[in-house]
N, C-alpha and C positions, 0 to 999 in steps of 0.2 A: 192609724196612727201608732209609732213606735213608742212604747212605754219606757221611761227614763227612771233608771234605778240608780241609787245610792246603797253601797255596802260599809256598814260600820264594822270594822275588824276585818282586815283582810289577811289572817293567818292561814292556817291550812284549810280550814272549813270556808272561810271566806273565798280563798282561792278557787276553791269547788264550785261556788255559787258563781265567780266571774267567769269560769270556764262554761258552765252553763248558758250564761248570755251571750258568750260568744258563739256558741252553737245555735242560740235562737236569735242571732242579730237581727234578722228581719222583724222580730215582733217587739223585741226589747233591746236595751243597750246601757252599758254601765256609764254614768256620768260623772260619779264623785264616790270617793270611797276615803275611809280613815284606816291608818294602819301605825302601830308604834313602832315597828321596824322598818328599814329601808328595803324597799321592792328592788330585787336585782333586776335588770333589763332581761326581758325574754322569759322571766320565771313565773309571773301572773300576767294574763291577758287584759290588762288595764287599758290598752288603746289610748285615746286623748283624755281619759277620765281625769277628773282635776282631785288632788290628794288636799284633804281638808280635815280639820277638827271633828271629832264625832258629833260634837254638837252642831257644828255647822252643816253636816250633811243632813243630819235629822230636822233641820230647819230649811234646807236650801228650796228656794221656789221652783227651781227648774228639776227638781225630783218628785215624780210621781209615787213611787214604791220605796221603801226603805227595807233593806235586808239587815236584820240584827245578828251579827255572827262574830262578837266580840265575846270577851270572858263570860263565863256562863253566869257569873254572880253579877253581872250588868244587864243581862237580858231584859228582866223587867223594868228596869229604870230606862234603857234606851226603847223598849217597845212603847211605854206609855208617853215618853217625848215625841215618838213620831207619830202616834195615834193622834194626839192633842195637835199636832201640827196639821191633821188632816190626810195624812200619808195612808196609802196602802201599805201593809206590814207583812213581812215574811220573818218569822222568829226561827232560828236555829233551835234545836234542842238543847236544853230544857226551855220550855215557856218562861219560868221564873225559877229561882230556887226556895221560894216558900209559897206555901199554899195561899197566902193573904195576898202577896205579890201577882201570883197567877190569876187569883180571882180580879184583882183590881185592873189586870191588863184587859181580861175578858169584858169585864164592865165597861171600860173605855171603849173597846173596839165596837161593843152593841151600840154605844151611844154616838161613835163618831159616823157609823154607817159605811164604812169602808171595807174593802177586802182584808182579810186577815187570815194567815194560814201559819201553823207551827209545822217544822219540819218532821215528818214522821214516814218517811219515805217506804220504808218496809211493809207497811199497811198496803201499800199498792202493788205488790209482787203478785202475780197471778195465784199462786198456791195459797197466799194468805187471804185473797180476796175470796176464793172458793172455799176455804176453810171456814172462814168468817160466815159465808152464806149458808153452809151445810150446818153449822152449828146453831144459827138463828133459826133455821127452819125446824131444827129438832130431829134431823135425819141421822145425826151421829150419835144422838143418846144424850143423857144427862152427864154432863161434867162432873167427875168425881176426884181427879188429882191431875195437879200440872206441876211440870218441873223445866225450871230455867238454870241452864249451865252457862256461863261466859267465863271461860279460863284462857285469859288473854296474858299476854306479856308487853310490858313497857319498861325500857331501860331507865337508868337516872338521867341520862342525856335528855330524855322526853321530857321529863318534868322539869329539869334546868332551863329549856327553851323558854318555857313561858311560866312565871311564877304562880299566876293562878291555878294553874293545873295540881298544885300541891295544896291548894288552900280550901277549906270547908265553905259552903257544902258543894260549890259548883265543880270541884276538881275531883271529887271522890269517884270511885270506880262505878257506884250507882247513878250518880248524876251524868257522869262523862260518859264512861265506856259501855256500861251495861244498859243504858237509858232505853235503847231501841229495842233491845230484847225483852226488858220490863213492859216496855209499851205495847209490844205484842201481846204480852199475857193480859194485860189489863183490858186491851181491846176485844181480844177474843172470849174472855169469861166474864168481863163487866167489873165494876168496881170492886174494891177490896173492902172488907167489914174491920177487920183488925190484922195486927201483925206483932211478931215476936223477933227478935234479931240479935246478933252478936257481930260487931264490926271489929277490924284490926288492922295493922300494917304488919305483913308477912316478910316483905323484901325492900321495902323502902322508907326514908326518913321524911315524913310527909306531916302535915297538920290535918290532913283529911285521911279517910281510910282507903287503902288499896285493895282490900278483901272485905266481902260481907256475906253473911249466911243468914238468911231470913225465912221464916214460917208465916204462909198468909191464908187467912180465911176470907173466902170471896162471899159478897152478899148473895149469890146465886145457891151457897151452900158447899162449893167443893173447897178443897183445900189445895194449897201450893208451896212449893218451895223455889227460892231464890239463892244460887251459889255464883258469886261474881267476885273476879280477881284480877289484877294486872300483875301478880307476882310469881306466874307459871311458864317459866320459858319451856319451849319457843311459842306457845300460845296455839290454841287449838280453836276450830270453828265453834260459834255458839250452837248450842242445841235447845230446842224446845220439845218436850214430850207431854201428851195430852192423854188421859185415860179417861174413859166415859164408862157407862154401863153397857155399851154395846161394842167396846173394842179400844185399840190403841192407835195413836198416831206419833211419829218421830219426825222432826224436820232438824236437818243440819245446815245453816246458812241459807242457801236457797232451795236446798235438795229436800225433798221427800224420801227420807230413808226408810221408813216403815209406815205401812198403812194396812191395820189389821180392823177393818170395819166391814163385817159380813153385808153384802147387800149394796153397799155404795164404793162405786167406781173411784180408783185414785185419780185426783185431778191432775192435770198436765202442770209441771213445775216451770217456773220462769227460766230465762237464760240464767247461766250460772251466775251467782252474786258472788262477787268477791269478798273476802273476810278481812277484817282488820285486826285480826287475833295477834299478830306481831308487828303490825306496821299500820298505823292508823290512815297514811296515805294510800294504802293498797285497796280501798273501797271504790276508787274511781267515782265516776260521774253519773252513771246510769240511771241510779234510783233517784238521784236528785233532779236529773233530766226529766222523768218520768212525771215527778211532782210539778216540777216549774210547767210545764206543759198543761196541767191542769188548772195552776195557778193563773196563766195567762190567759187560758180559756174562761176561767171565771171573771176576771177583770173585764174582758171585752164584752161578755153577756151581761154582766152586772149582778151576776149570781155569787154566792159564796163557794169557795172551794171543797173539793171532796173532803180535804183536811183542814178543818177551821182551828183558829186560836182556842175555841173550846175544848178542842180534842186533846190539848195538852194538860188539862186540869188534872185528870184521875192518875196519871203516872206521876205528876209531882205530888200529889197528895200521899199515895203508896210511899214513896221514896222518903218523903218527909217524916212520915210515920215511921218508919224503920229506923231513921236517925234517932227518933225521940225513943223509940222502944231499946235501942242500943245504950243511950244515955242513962235512961232510968232503971234497965233492968226490969222493966213491966211492959206487959202487952199494951199495945197502944190501939187505939180506935183510929180509923184512916177518916181524914177530912176535918179532925178538929184543930190541926196545927195551923 
């Protein structure tokens, strides 16, 4: 049976999901969508799907699965409504913009007994899968220090296109552009214990931050740093560095640029992963397609996907704590917000 899908929010990332469904048309098809803007013919593959209000898509009787891809500040609200309507749910990052809302979504999903996934496609890249396995097995040694750097660029026009991009907390560089890198950090090292941070606007007139510098202590004992910005033209690929008591690893976007761990062979990297450093549309659909294939296999088999809704909790908790640390000037324990 072909899964019938509704997309709430057919902006740039919603269009990515629509493109994935076109690629997977034998297994799933778009039947309904919502969009605040007019969809120019030929720009988004909507086919014969009906345009509806968001609330109508969430409740439509002929929609089996809802993709929540509207403004980040509404992700939690829309996900809850879809789950309470008994739909399978795919939520674009972030799962929600507060820890309380994220936990409420996960609780509703567990009660509903449906398939639920948050988009974190970078976890499925082969080099990240292998790095996670080697860390969990202890073959890379004890993690000591980790660094994430996301020095990207977004012009004023990017923020002008959608008002929510300039509004806290969903439009900030941490919740929006840098979240995938921060998610990798939390996934690889485990939950954070506490953070200290300074946020600011270095190039844009926004109500939310365009730049953030945070220091993190993980529950495993490692320390970490996060540098994220959309204020640095032309933008450079995101990097992640990991130091253990056995060596050092550096990743740049989808490439392994350094692997100095004696006795542990360097894993094969995935095919080149496009960077959104200067253009959010440049990421392509490959990563989303990989996760969509797992999502559809999960629905067919009645299992939960490799990346479930619960996998979105820790990264939201860390980012919420960073915001609180900046607002108060005090170190914040993670998970209390």
